[in-house]
C-alpha positions as CSV (number, residue, x, y, z in Angstrom):
1,M,155.8,113.6,262.0
2,N,155.4,109.8,262.4
3,E,155.1,107.0,259.5
4,H,151.1,106.9,260.3
5,Q,150.7,110.6,260.0
6,D,152.4,110.6,256.6
7,N,150.3,107.5,255.5
8,M,147.1,109.8,256.5
9,Q,148.5,112.9,254.5
10,L,149.2,110.7,251.3
11,F,145.8,109.2,251.4
12,Y,143.3,112.0,252.3
13,P,143.5,114.3,249.4
14,M,142.7,110.9,247.3
15,I,139.8,109.9,249.5
16,C,138.2,113.4,249.3
17,R,138.8,113.5,245.7
18,F,137.3,110.4,245.0
19,L,134.3,110.7,247.1
20,E,133.8,114.3,245.8
21,Q,133.6,112.7,242.0
22,E,132.1,109.3,242.6
23,A,129.7,109.6,245.3
24,D,128.7,113.3,246.0
25,P,126.7,113.6,242.8
26,Y,124.8,110.4,243.2
27,Y,124.3,109.6,247.0
28,D,121.0,111.0,247.2
29,D,119.8,108.5,244.5
30,W,121.4,105.7,246.3
31,E,119.4,106.8,249.5
32,T,116.2,106.7,247.3
33,V,116.8,103.2,245.9
34,G,118.3,101.6,249.3
35,Q,121.5,100.5,247.9
36,V,125.1,101.4,246.8
37,P,125.5,100.1,243.3
38,R,127.8,97.4,242.4
39,A,129.8,99.8,240.2
40,F,130.7,101.9,243.0
41,W,132.0,99.1,245.0
42,L,134.1,98.4,241.7
43,K,135.5,101.8,241.5
44,L,136.3,101.8,245.1
45,G,138.2,98.7,244.6
46,Q,140.1,100.1,241.4
47,A,140.9,103.0,243.7
48,G,142.6,100.8,246.3
49,M,140.1,101.9,249.0
50,L,138.5,98.7,249.6
51,A,141.5,96.9,251.0
52,V,143.7,99.8,252.2
53,D,145.5,97.8,255.1
54,L,145.0,94.5,253.5
55,S,148.3,92.8,252.6
56,E,149.4,93.3,249.0
57,E,149.8,89.7,248.5
58,Y,145.9,89.5,248.5
59,G,145.2,92.5,246.6
60,G,145.3,95.1,249.3
61,T,147.4,98.4,249.4
62,G,149.2,97.4,252.7
63,A,149.0,100.8,254.3
64,D,148.3,101.5,257.9
65,F,144.8,100.4,259.2
66,G,144.2,103.9,260.3
67,V,143.6,104.9,256.7
68,T,140.7,102.5,256.9
69,Q,139.3,104.4,259.9
70,M,140.0,107.6,258.1
71,V,138.0,106.6,254.9
72,L,135.1,105.8,257.3
73,E,135.4,109.1,258.9
74,E,135.4,111.1,255.5
75,M,132.4,109.2,254.4
76,S,130.5,110.1,257.6
77,R,131.5,113.7,257.6
78,R,130.2,114.0,254.1
79,G,126.6,112.5,255.3
80,F,127.2,109.2,253.9
81,G,126.1,107.2,256.9
82,G,124.5,104.3,254.9
83,L,127.8,104.1,252.8
84,A,129.8,104.3,255.9
85,S,128.0,101.3,257.6
86,A,128.5,99.0,254.3
87,F,132.0,99.8,254.0
88,N,132.6,99.3,257.7
89,I,131.2,95.6,257.5
90,H,133.0,94.8,254.2
91,S,136.5,96.4,254.6
92,N,136.9,97.0,258.2
93,I,135.0,93.7,259.6
94,V,134.8,91.0,257.0
95,M,138.2,91.3,255.4
96,P,140.1,91.5,258.6
97,Y,138.3,88.3,260.0
98,L,139.4,86.6,256.8
99,E,143.3,87.9,257.0
100,H,143.4,87.0,260.7
101,L,141.7,83.5,261.1
102,A,141.3,82.1,257.3
103,S,143.6,79.3,255.7
104,E,145.7,80.1,253.1
105,E,143.2,78.5,250.7
106,Q,140.3,80.5,251.9
107,K,142.2,83.7,251.7
108,Q,143.2,83.0,248.1
109,Q,139.6,82.1,247.3
110,W,137.9,85.3,248.8
111,L,140.4,88.3,249.5
112,P,141.6,89.3,246.1
113,R,138.1,89.4,244.9
114,M,136.8,91.4,247.9
115,A,139.8,93.9,247.3
116,C,138.5,94.8,244.0
117,G,134.9,94.9,244.9
118,E,134.0,91.6,242.7
119,V,132.8,90.1,245.8
120,L,130.9,92.0,248.6
121,G,130.9,90.6,252.2
122,A,128.6,90.7,255.2
123,I,128.6,89.2,258.6
124,A,125.7,87.5,260.1
125,M,125.4,87.1,264.0
126,T,122.0,88.6,264.9
127,E,118.7,86.3,264.8
128,P,115.3,87.2,265.2
129,S,115.3,86.0,268.7
130,A,119.1,86.4,269.7
131,G,120.6,89.8,269.3
132,S,123.3,90.4,271.9
133,D,122.7,87.2,273.5
134,L,124.8,85.3,270.9
135,A,124.7,82.0,272.9
136,G,121.1,81.9,272.3
137,M,121.1,81.7,268.6
138,K,119.3,78.9,266.9
139,T,121.1,78.6,263.7
140,R,122.6,75.3,263.6
141,A,125.6,73.6,261.4
142,V,125.7,69.9,261.5
143,K,128.7,67.9,260.4
144,V,127.8,65.6,257.3
145,D,129.8,63.4,254.9
146,A,130.1,66.1,252.5
147,G,130.9,69.2,254.8
148,W,128.2,70.9,257.0
149,Q,124.7,71.4,256.6
150,L,123.5,75.1,257.7
151,N,119.9,75.8,259.0
152,G,118.5,78.8,260.4
153,S,118.1,82.6,259.8
154,K,119.8,85.9,260.7
155,I,118.4,89.4,260.8
156,F,119.4,93.0,260.4
157,I,122.2,92.1,258.2
158,T,124.1,94.9,256.6
159,N,125.0,94.3,253.0
160,G,122.8,91.4,253.3
161,M,120.9,91.8,250.1
162,V,124.1,92.5,248.0
163,A,126.7,90.2,249.9
164,D,128.3,87.3,247.7
165,M,129.9,85.8,250.7
166,V,128.7,86.0,254.3
167,I,130.3,84.9,257.6
168,V,127.5,83.3,259.5
169,C,127.7,82.4,263.1
170,A,126.1,79.0,263.9
171,K,125.9,76.5,266.8
172,T,128.0,73.4,266.1
173,D,127.5,72.0,269.8
174,P,124.2,73.2,270.9
175,A,124.8,71.9,274.4
176,A,128.3,73.8,274.8
177,G,126.6,77.4,275.1
178,A,129.2,80.1,273.9
179,K,131.9,77.3,273.3
180,G,129.7,75.8,270.9
181,V,129.5,78.5,268.4
182,S,131.4,78.4,265.2
183,L,132.1,80.6,261.8
184,F,131.5,79.7,258.4
185,L,132.2,81.3,255.2
186,V,128.9,81.0,253.1
187,D,128.7,81.5,249.3
188,T,125.4,83.0,248.7
189,R,124.9,81.3,245.4
190,L,124.6,78.0,247.2
191,P,121.3,76.1,247.1
192,G,119.1,76.7,250.0
193,F,120.2,80.2,250.8
194,S,117.7,82.9,250.4
195,R,117.0,86.6,251.5
196,G,113.9,88.2,252.4
197,Q,112.8,91.7,251.1
198,P,114.8,94.6,252.1
199,I,114.3,95.9,255.9
200,K,113.3,99.4,255.6
201,K,114.8,101.8,258.0
202,I,114.3,105.1,259.5
203,G,117.9,106.1,258.4
204,Q,121.1,104.9,256.7
205,H,118.8,104.1,253.6
206,A,121.9,103.4,251.2
207,S,122.9,100.7,253.5
208,D,120.7,97.6,252.3
209,T,119.8,95.5,255.5
210,A,118.4,92.0,255.0
211,E,117.0,89.0,256.6
212,L,118.6,85.7,255.5
213,F,117.7,82.3,255.6
214,F,119.6,79.0,255.2
215,E,117.5,75.9,254.5
216,D,119.6,72.7,254.2
217,V,122.5,74.5,252.8
218,L,125.2,72.2,252.3
219,L,128.7,73.9,252.9
220,P,132.1,72.3,251.9
221,E,134.5,71.1,254.1
222,N,136.7,74.1,253.9
223,S,133.8,76.7,254.6
224,L,134.7,76.6,258.3
225,L,136.4,79.5,259.4
226,G,139.2,79.0,261.9
227,E,138.7,76.3,264.4
228,E,135.2,74.5,265.3
229,G,133.9,75.8,268.5
230,K,136.1,78.9,268.7
231,G,133.4,81.3,267.0
232,F,132.6,83.3,270.1
233,A,136.2,83.7,271.1
234,Y,136.8,84.9,267.4
235,L,134.1,87.4,267.6
236,M,135.4,88.9,270.9
237,Q,138.9,89.0,269.2
238,E,137.7,91.1,266.3
239,L,134.9,93.2,267.7
240,P,137.4,96.0,269.0
241,R,138.1,96.8,265.4
242,E,134.5,96.8,264.4
243,R,133.8,99.3,267.4
244,L,136.7,101.5,266.3
245,G,134.9,101.6,262.9
246,V,131.8,102.7,264.5
247,G,133.8,105.3,266.6
248,A,135.2,106.4,263.2
249,Q,131.8,107.0,261.9
250,A,130.8,109.0,265.0
251,L,133.3,111.2,264.8
252,G,133.0,112.0,261.0
253,A,129.5,112.4,261.6
254,M,129.9,114.9,264.3
255,E,132.3,117.1,262.4
256,G,130.1,117.1,259.3
257,A,127.1,118.0,261.3
258,L,129.0,120.7,263.2
259,A,130.6,122.3,259.8
260,L,126.7,122.3,258.3
261,T,125.5,124.2,261.4
262,L,128.3,126.6,261.4
263,D,127.4,127.6,258.0
264,Y,123.6,127.8,258.8
265,V,123.8,129.7,262.0
266,Q,126.0,132.5,260.3
267,E,123.4,132.9,257.2
268,R,120.3,132.8,259.3
269,K,118.8,135.8,260.5
270,A,116.3,136.3,263.4
271,F,115.7,139.6,265.4
272,G,117.8,141.6,263.1
273,Q,121.2,139.5,263.5
274,S,122.5,136.1,262.6
275,I,121.5,133.6,264.9
276,G,125.0,132.8,265.6
277,Q,125.2,135.8,267.6
278,F,122.9,134.6,270.2
279,Q,124.6,133.4,273.3
280,N,122.6,130.1,273.4
281,T,123.9,129.3,269.9
282,R,127.4,130.1,270.6
283,F,127.2,128.0,273.8
284,K,125.7,124.9,272.0
285,L,128.3,125.3,269.3
286,A,131.2,125.4,271.9
287,E,129.7,122.5,273.7
288,V,130.0,120.3,270.5
289,R,133.4,121.4,269.6
290,A,134.6,120.4,272.9
291,K,133.0,117.1,273.2
292,I,134.2,116.2,269.6
293,D,137.9,117.2,270.5
294,M,137.7,115.0,273.5
295,A,136.1,112.3,271.6
296,R,139.0,112.6,269.0
297,A,141.7,112.4,271.8
298,Y,140.1,109.0,273.1
299,F,139.6,107.6,269.6
300,N,143.4,108.3,268.7
301,H,144.5,106.5,271.9
302,C,142.5,103.5,270.9
303,V,143.9,103.7,267.2
304,N,147.3,103.5,268.9
305,L,146.6,100.6,271.2
306,Y,145.1,98.7,268.3
307,R,148.2,99.1,266.3
308,Q,150.2,97.8,269.2
309,Q,147.8,94.8,269.8
310,Q,146.9,96.2,273.0
311,M,143.3,97.5,272.8
312,S,141.0,95.5,275.1
313,G,137.3,95.0,274.7
314,T,136.6,97.2,277.7
315,D,138.7,100.0,275.8
316,A,136.2,99.3,272.7
317,A,133.3,99.5,274.8
318,V,134.1,102.7,276.3
319,L,134.8,104.1,272.8
320,K,131.8,102.9,271.3
321,L,129.5,103.8,274.3
322,Q,130.7,107.3,274.4
323,L,131.3,108.3,270.9
324,T,127.9,106.9,269.8
325,E,125.8,108.6,272.5
326,M,127.7,111.8,271.8
327,Q,126.9,111.6,268.3
328,C,123.3,111.1,269.0
329,E,123.4,114.2,271.3
330,T,125.5,116.6,269.5
331,I,123.7,116.2,266.2
332,N,120.3,116.8,268.1
333,Q,121.8,119.8,269.4
334,C,122.8,121.0,265.8
335,L,119.5,120.1,264.4
336,Q,117.7,122.2,267.0
337,L,119.6,125.2,265.8
338,F,118.0,124.9,262.3
339,G,114.6,125.3,263.8
340,G,112.0,123.9,261.5
341,Y,114.3,123.7,258.7
342,G,116.1,121.0,260.4
343,Y,113.3,118.7,260.2
344,T,113.0,119.0,256.6
345,L,114.8,116.6,254.1
346,E,115.8,119.4,252.1
347,Y,118.4,120.4,254.7
348,P,121.2,117.5,255.1
349,I,121.4,117.9,258.8
350,S,118.1,115.8,258.9
351,R,119.9,112.8,257.5
352,F,122.9,113.2,259.8
353,Y,120.1,113.0,262.5
354,V,118.4,109.7,261.2
355,D,121.5,108.0,260.6
356,A,123.1,108.6,263.8
357,R,120.5,106.8,265.9
358,V,121.3,103.3,264.8
359,Q,125.1,103.8,265.9
360,T,124.0,103.2,269.6
361,V,122.3,99.8,268.7
362,Y,124.5,97.7,266.2
363,A,127.7,96.5,267.0
364,G,126.6,96.1,270.4
365,T,124.0,98.3,272.3
366,S,124.9,101.1,274.4
367,E,123.4,98.9,277.4
368,I,125.8,96.1,276.5
369,M,128.7,98.3,276.4
370,K,127.9,99.3,280.0
371,E,127.7,95.7,281.0
372,V,131.1,95.1,279.4
373,I,132.6,97.9,281.1
374,A,131.1,96.9,284.5
375,R,132.2,93.5,284.2
376,S,135.9,94.7,283.9
377,M,135.6,96.5,287.0
378,L,133.2,93.9,289.0
379,G,133.9,90.6,287.5
380,K,131.0,88.6,286.5
């Protein structure tokens, strides 16, 4: 057993126990209100689960980054798709951006408070008229004497309603295309920042999603993350980890949906026997199991590549494409075995089904993933 496996075995029981006590009894309520309460984030921070692989000097646990993926997987396995997405943004995306790109002053300002849950993070790329086409964004940051003046809007921002700090992508050189994009750390208390009404979605209800507005927001000089004009390169650098997190969510959700289905088909009777005795049921479940095992093998391969800093954008695109499409396909098959009950809110499989659908859309659509993979083979 290697050090990473030891790490996993050490953390896994604690993660399960925490979620069992602090999330299982309340999650349905969070889905109803459309938000995970701040108190829960603070408890996650106290348990050391918000910054598992962040360096200890910034308030993290200093464990292997694979443990963060394990938290995502376990949340998803329990049917907490919205929580997993919110956690993925805060802990698996925003904090690593800061750890890799921020100045020491910025790290000290934000990371310890993010690690304890006092500050929640979001990242704002998508705009009403620019989703995957980041080079087409209209949000602008103009250099002024006091720092930067930010104007524009973003949409479909996970954690947008609760975020205390948002990494915002903005054009600093409109004539430079993708090379004119920069990243900014935006304190949501600043004048000129506002949020729209929460966006209502078909699934992942506990994950709040918002439209954000920036009207002459004056950002201090030290709000620039990394170097001016390198925003697009930074996004490409950090996207593999985001897509790993989405892959972990897909794996966990597939495992959770399969477990529910196995229980159901052994209890439900039809024509004098459990529906688990019908060949069609057995074959469908066998297909799901085989797909999950294949998915896990490639996921583990990518985790090891990431540890060695060898995971490419193409690796991440293959992972994201295959696991999220597989998630939708396998959970659809599972729901079918529930018959009419699968379409009712009373049975948790229905939440697995609606929560899965957005996985092929955010963090890069399946179509964009195919384009990334094709470009790696054929060039531009």
